[in-house]
N, CA, C and O of each residue as an XYZ file, in Angstrom:
344
protein
N     -19.002     -8.549     -4.259
C     -18.263     -7.320     -4.499
C     -17.936     -6.661     -3.154
O     -18.800     -6.545     -2.285
N     -16.691     -6.235     -2.995
C     -16.272     -5.535     -1.780
C     -16.795     -4.110     -1.792
O     -17.043     -3.541     -2.855
N     -16.960     -3.540     -0.618
C     -17.408     -2.154     -0.514
C     -16.429     -1.229     -1.221
O     -15.215     -1.388     -1.087
N     -16.938     -0.282     -1.957
C     -16.134      0.722     -2.669
C     -15.177      0.104     -3.679
O     -14.126      0.678     -3.962
N     -15.524     -1.055     -4.227
C     -14.637     -1.715     -5.179
C     -14.367     -0.845     -6.400
O     -13.280     -0.900     -6.977
N     -15.356     -0.038     -6.797
C     -15.166      0.834     -7.951
C     -14.145      1.945     -7.679
O     -13.659      2.571     -8.621
N     -13.818      2.196     -6.431
C     -12.832      3.210     -6.064
C     -11.451      2.614     -5.812
O     -10.511      3.342     -5.492
N     -11.323      1.307     -5.953
C     -10.090      0.605     -5.628
C      -9.158      0.532     -6.830
O      -9.579      0.188     -7.934
N      -7.900      0.856     -6.605
C      -6.846      0.717     -7.605
C      -5.890     -0.361     -7.116
O      -6.053     -0.876     -6.010
N      -4.896     -0.707     -7.925
C      -3.884     -1.627     -7.413
C      -2.662     -0.822     -6.968
O      -2.598      0.390     -7.171
N      -1.704     -1.503     -6.366
C      -0.528     -0.843     -5.814
C       0.301     -0.078     -6.830
O       1.043      0.829     -6.455
N       0.192     -0.425     -8.115
C       0.922      0.315     -9.148
C       0.518      1.783     -9.201
O       1.312      2.634     -9.601
N      -0.704      2.078     -8.802
C      -1.216      3.441     -8.859
C      -0.478      4.389     -7.913
O      -0.524      5.606     -8.094
N       0.194      3.843     -6.916
C       0.901      4.683     -5.947
C       2.411      4.476     -6.012
O       3.119      4.771     -5.050
N       2.906      3.972     -7.139
C       4.347      3.762     -7.304
C       5.145      5.033     -7.100
O       6.189      5.009     -6.448
N       4.678      6.133     -7.640
C       5.372      7.411     -7.473
C       5.396      7.866     -6.022
O       6.399      8.402     -5.551
N       4.302      7.654     -5.321
C       4.232      8.022     -3.910
C       5.163      7.141     -3.076
O       5.804      7.629     -2.146
N       5.243      5.849     -3.400
C       6.178      4.962     -2.701
C       7.611      5.422     -2.917
O       8.436      5.368     -2.004
N       7.899      5.874     -4.124
C       9.230      6.417     -4.431
C       9.501      7.661     -3.599
O      10.607      7.847     -3.093
N       8.499      8.506     -3.461
C       8.651      9.736     -2.678
C       8.891      9.434     -1.193
O       9.685     10.112     -0.540
N       8.215      8.434     -0.673
C       8.339      8.088      0.751
C       9.609      7.293      1.039
O      10.332      7.598      1.987
N       9.885      6.266      0.217
C      10.959      5.335      0.510
C      12.204      5.513     -0.354
O      13.205      4.829     -0.138
N      12.157      6.417     -1.326
C      13.311      6.646     -2.184
C      13.475      5.623     -3.289
O      14.514      5.578     -3.947
N      12.450      4.795     -3.499
C      12.477      3.788     -4.558
C      11.048      3.366     -4.862
O      10.180      3.397     -3.990
N      10.819      2.975     -6.097
C       9.520      2.427     -6.472
C       9.488      0.988     -5.972
O      10.179      0.124     -6.511
N       8.701      0.736     -4.963
C       8.678     -0.581     -4.333
C       7.549     -1.472     -4.836
O       7.252     -2.486     -4.204
N       6.914     -1.129     -5.947
C       5.791     -1.939     -6.409
C       6.203     -3.374     -6.722
O       5.375     -4.278     -6.613
N       7.447     -3.609     -7.106
C       7.919     -4.969     -7.387
C       8.432     -5.685     -6.138
O       8.663     -6.894     -6.165
N       8.610     -4.940     -5.041
C       9.076     -5.558     -3.796
C       7.991     -6.495     -3.260
O       6.800     -6.268     -3.472
N       8.413     -7.537     -2.572
C       7.479     -8.508     -1.999
C       7.200     -8.135     -0.555
O       8.115     -7.878      0.227
N       5.923     -8.109     -0.219
C       5.508     -7.835      1.151
C       4.826     -9.056      1.742
O       4.212     -9.845      1.024
N       4.938     -9.205      3.050
C       4.261    -10.278      3.764
C       3.247     -9.663      4.705
O       3.601     -8.856      5.564
N       1.996    -10.037      4.549
C       0.920     -9.517      5.395
C       1.071    -10.088      6.800
O       1.153    -11.306      6.957
N       1.110     -9.232      7.831
C       1.230     -9.743      9.198
C      -0.056    -10.379      9.709
O      -0.044    -11.061     10.733
N      -1.173    -10.161      9.002
C      -2.450    -10.713      9.446
C      -2.695    -12.123      8.909
O      -3.082    -13.014      9.664
N      -2.468    -12.332      7.598
C      -2.781    -13.643      7.003
C      -1.554    -14.368      6.456
O      -1.651    -15.537      6.085
N      -0.384    -13.691      6.398
C       0.838    -14.318      5.925
C       1.005    -14.340      4.415
O       1.983    -14.894      3.914
N       0.073    -13.751      3.680
C       0.179    -13.725      2.216
C       1.442    -12.988      1.795
O       1.741    -11.919      2.328
N       2.192    -13.549      0.838
C       3.402    -12.929      0.293
C       3.146    -12.626     -1.166
O       2.802    -13.522     -1.937
N       3.312    -11.364     -1.556
C       3.095    -10.976     -2.942
C       3.696     -9.595     -3.164
O       4.047     -8.894     -2.214
N       3.809     -9.217     -4.432
C       4.348     -7.895     -4.770
C       3.418     -6.803     -4.254
O       2.199     -6.975     -4.234
N       3.999     -5.679     -3.836
C       3.200     -4.568     -3.356
C       2.246     -4.058     -4.435
O       1.223     -3.449     -4.119
N       2.569     -4.299     -5.690
C       1.681     -3.899     -6.786
C       0.326     -4.587     -6.688
O      -0.653     -4.085     -7.241
N       0.244     -5.726     -5.997
C      -1.022     -6.450     -5.890
C      -1.902     -5.944     -4.756
O      -3.068     -6.328     -4.661
N      -1.357     -5.085     -3.893
C      -2.167     -4.553     -2.808
C      -3.285     -3.680     -3.380
O      -3.126     -3.069     -4.438
N      -4.402     -3.627     -2.681
C      -5.507     -2.759     -3.100
C      -5.260     -1.370     -2.542
O      -5.056     -1.202     -1.340
N      -5.278     -0.384     -3.412
C      -4.990      1.000     -3.025
C      -6.278      1.810     -2.982
O      -7.035      1.856     -3.952
N      -6.511      2.443     -1.850
C      -7.633      3.361     -1.680
C      -7.038      4.760     -1.607
O      -6.325      5.091     -0.659
N      -7.332      5.576     -2.609
C      -6.705      6.899     -2.711
C      -7.696      8.039     -2.538
O      -7.294      9.203     -2.551
N      -8.969      7.742     -2.377
C      -9.994      8.780     -2.232
C     -10.260      9.065     -0.766
O     -11.367      8.850     -0.272
N      -9.256      9.543     -0.085
C      -9.334      9.856      1.340
C      -8.281     10.918      1.625
O      -7.557     11.324      0.716
N      -8.184     11.367      2.845
C      -7.120     12.331      3.159
C      -5.725     11.777      2.924
O      -4.768     12.543      2.815
N      -5.596     10.475      2.845
C      -4.320      9.821      2.573
C      -4.542      8.629      1.678
O      -5.599      8.490      1.062
N      -3.541      7.764      1.604
C      -3.611      6.546      0.803
C      -3.550      5.359      1.751
O      -2.738      5.335      2.677
N      -4.405      4.381      1.519
C      -4.411      3.159      2.317
C      -4.193      1.994      1.367
O      -4.900      1.863      0.368
N      -3.214      1.145      1.674
C      -2.956     -0.075      0.906
C      -3.362     -1.264      1.763
O      -2.917     -1.410      2.902
N      -4.226     -2.121      1.189
C      -4.760     -3.275      1.923
C      -4.404     -4.578      1.237
O      -4.256     -4.630      0.016
N      -4.269     -5.621      2.024
C      -3.996     -6.966      1.533
C      -5.188     -7.444      0.703
O      -6.329     -7.339      1.153
N      -4.941     -7.969     -0.503
C      -6.043     -8.486     -1.303
C      -6.615     -9.800     -0.774
O      -7.696    -10.218     -1.188
N      -5.896    -10.450      0.136
C      -6.360    -11.714      0.691
C      -7.286    -11.555      1.878
O      -8.347    -12.177      1.933
N      -6.886    -10.716      2.835
C      -7.652    -10.605      4.082
C      -8.182     -9.200      4.349
O      -8.899     -8.988      5.327
N      -7.841     -8.245      3.498
C      -8.280     -6.852      3.619
C      -7.575     -6.113      4.760
O      -7.985     -5.009      5.122
N      -6.530     -6.700      5.327
C      -5.788     -6.043      6.396
C      -5.010     -4.853      5.877
O      -4.471     -4.890      4.771
N      -4.951     -3.796      6.672
C      -4.209     -2.590      6.294
C      -2.716     -2.876      6.352
O      -2.211     -3.339      7.375
N      -1.998     -2.600      5.246
C      -0.565     -2.850      5.163
C       0.250     -1.570      5.256
O       1.328     -1.552      5.848
N      -0.276     -0.489      4.662
C       0.469      0.764      4.604
C      -0.509      1.925      4.523
O      -1.479      1.884      3.766
N      -0.243      2.956      5.308
C      -1.016      4.200      5.258
C      -0.026      5.330      5.030
O       0.995      5.412      5.712
N      -0.325      6.206      4.067
C       0.523      7.360      3.780
C      -0.361      8.602      3.779
O      -1.394      8.639      3.109
N       0.051      9.611      4.531
C      -0.700     10.855      4.626
C       0.257     12.020      4.410
O       1.361     12.043      4.955
N      -0.180     12.987      3.606
C       0.604     14.203      3.389
C       0.109     15.254      4.385
O      -1.073     15.597      4.396
N       1.018     15.762      5.220
C       0.684     16.771      6.216
C       1.458     18.055      5.891
O       2.333     18.046      5.025
N       1.143     19.147      6.573
C       1.927     20.365      6.355
C       3.416     20.180      6.656
O       4.243     20.937      6.148
N       3.761     19.200      7.461
C       5.168     18.926      7.807
C       5.808     17.888      6.900
O       6.981     17.559      7.076
N       5.065     17.368      5.937
C       5.610     16.371      5.013
C       4.800     15.098      5.013
O       3.686     15.049      5.536
N       5.368     14.077      4.424
C       4.695     12.785      4.336
C       4.911     11.976      5.610
O       6.012     11.919      6.158
N       3.839     11.362      6.057
C       3.899     10.467      7.212
C       3.393      9.113      6.754
O       2.479      9.034      5.933
N       3.981      8.044      7.279
C       3.515      6.723      6.889
C       3.562      5.757      8.061
O       4.336      5.919      9.004
N       2.709      4.750      7.968
C       2.717      3.641      8.915
C       2.737      2.369      8.083
O       1.834      2.129      7.281
N       3.749      1.571      8.272
C       3.953      0.354      7.500
C       3.774     -0.852      8.407
O       4.401     -0.937      9.463
N       2.911     -1.796      7.997
C       2.710     -3.026      8.761
C       3.281     -4.236      8.046
O       3.601     -5.235      8.689
N       3.415     -4.169      6.735
C       3.893     -5.287      5.945
C       5.406     -5.408      6.080
O       6.101     -4.401      6.217
N       5.916     -6.635      6.042
C       7.345     -6.859      6.009
C       7.737     -6.882      4.530
O       7.233     -7.708      3.770
N       8.640     -5.975      4.117
C       8.957     -5.819      2.701
C      10.342     -6.375      2.406
O      11.300     -6.118      3.134
N      10.429     -7.148      1.319
C      11.705     -7.691      0.836
C      11.909     -7.139     -0.567
O      11.082     -7.368     -1.449
N      12.995     -6.419     -0.780
C      13.278     -5.916     -2.126
C      13.872     -7.010     -2.979
O      14.694     -7.803     -2.520
N      13.444     -7.042     -4.229
C      13.950     -8.053     -5.173
C      15.077     -7.484     -5.975
O      15.640     -8.174     -6.824
């Protein structure tokens, strides 16, 4: 069992937030992990939402793919995955 597995959701849990950041629900989009090369829908990423922001990690290697934080100036994000819309 991975650490904090009981707190882990899948990427579908942040579909609305992805829409808010990118202007579209990207859960069906395919991402490629820059760490291990895994290609899969963003819905398969592991979402950690019990923090000051949201962290999406690769289910294969646990590499961080996307971080989204809400600040007083708006939403900020850092994207590491290469995303292809279907």
